[in-house]
C-alpha angles and dihedrals in degrees: 000000000000123000095252092048089052091051091050091047090053092047093048092045090051090050093050093048091047092049093048094049094047094043091050092052092047091049090052095043094095089064090059093085092088096056119125113261093247091055091048090049090050092049090052089058094058098083095050090045092051091048091049090050089054097043102040097067091047091050101040102031109024094147101028110271121077110270123202106160096049132108094249100060091040091052088044090055091051091047091049090052091049091047091050095049101036104027085209118133095201093050090048094051092045093048093048094046095046092046091050092049092047095046092047091048090050090052094237112166096007 
């Protein structure tokens, strides 16, 4: 088998496995009503935890080393405060984006 055929086989296999695992979980989701409250609370924390795992490296280490005095972590702190107080995704995104633009324009951290 050639190299490109192997790559396509791996990609397609990964897609099939991903589809099967997600479809199985969705098919079984209606049985999740009887879960204990602590398990349901834990499951509710998965999306914010996954989002934080995706955003934190881009905010704290955009170029490799850990940055503290940089527009990204400062804007991230402001966005986290807005998220905590407002619990509004749009307000959080707007606050973080505007803070990043303003801090960058002011030359803070550069």
